[in-house]
C-alpha positions as CSV (number, residue, x, y, z in Angstrom):
1,M,81.0,58.6,73.0
2,T,82.4,61.7,74.6
3,K,79.9,64.6,75.0
4,L,81.8,67.9,74.7
5,K,80.2,71.3,75.2
6,L,81.4,72.4,71.8
7,S,80.4,70.9,68.5
8,A,82.2,71.3,65.2
9,I,83.9,74.7,64.9
10,P,82.3,76.6,61.9
11,D,84.7,77.8,59.3
12,D,84.1,81.5,59.9
13,R,85.9,84.7,58.9
14,P,88.9,84.9,61.2
15,V,89.2,87.7,63.7
16,K,92.6,88.4,65.2
17,I,92.9,88.5,68.9
18,T,96.0,88.6,71.1
19,A,95.9,87.0,74.5
20,E,98.5,85.7,76.9
21,L,97.5,82.3,78.3
22,P,99.1,80.1,81.0
23,A,100.9,77.2,79.5
24,A,98.5,74.8,81.3
25,V,95.5,76.4,79.6
26,H,97.2,76.1,76.2
27,R,97.9,72.4,76.8
28,D,94.3,71.9,77.7
29,L,93.2,73.7,74.5
30,V,95.5,71.5,72.4
31,A,94.0,68.4,74.2
32,Y,90.5,69.7,73.7
33,A,91.1,70.2,70.0
34,E,92.5,66.7,69.6
35,I,89.5,65.2,71.4
36,L,87.1,67.4,69.4
37,A,88.6,66.2,66.1
38,R,88.4,62.5,67.2
39,T,84.8,63.0,68.3
40,N,83.8,64.6,65.0
41,G,85.7,62.0,62.9
42,E,88.2,64.6,61.6
43,K,91.9,63.7,60.9
44,T,93.3,67.0,61.8
45,P,92.4,68.9,65.0
46,P,91.4,72.5,64.7
47,D,93.8,75.2,65.7
48,P,93.5,75.6,69.5
49,A,93.2,79.4,69.0
50,K,89.9,78.8,67.1
51,L,88.4,77.2,70.2
52,V,88.7,80.3,72.3
53,A,85.8,82.3,70.8
54,P,83.3,79.4,70.8
55,M,84.2,78.5,74.4
56,L,83.8,82.1,75.5
57,Q,80.5,82.3,73.6
58,R,79.2,79.1,75.2
59,F,80.4,80.3,78.6
60,M,78.5,83.6,78.3
61,A,75.4,81.9,76.8
62,T,75.1,79.5,79.8
63,D,76.0,82.1,82.5
64,K,72.5,82.9,83.9
65,V,73.7,85.9,85.9
66,F,75.4,87.4,82.9
67,R,72.3,86.8,80.7
68,K,70.0,88.4,83.3
69,A,72.3,91.4,83.7
70,R,72.7,91.8,80.0
71,G,69.0,91.7,79.5
72,Q,68.5,94.4,82.1
73,M,71.3,96.5,80.5
74,L,69.6,96.3,77.1
75,A,66.0,96.8,78.5
76,P,64.2,99.9,77.3
77,G,64.9,102.8,79.6
78,S,68.2,101.5,80.8
79,R,71.5,103.1,79.9
80,A,73.7,100.6,77.9
81,V,77.4,100.9,78.6
């Protein structure tokens, strides 16, 4: 079985974003959505746009340098931007 970094996409309140992606990135998002659907036993893949937020969230959650800097930024006595 394929082990993807994302699990099922929760049905959450939609938030509109506008982003311009290279065609190759969009093709990869479509392919990822298809593989995700197969992995989760779903007949219809999720909208590729719905993958962007969980992927960004996962990326930031696993970026040790970002987490450390974010923790320092939010520490008492620091000035949050």
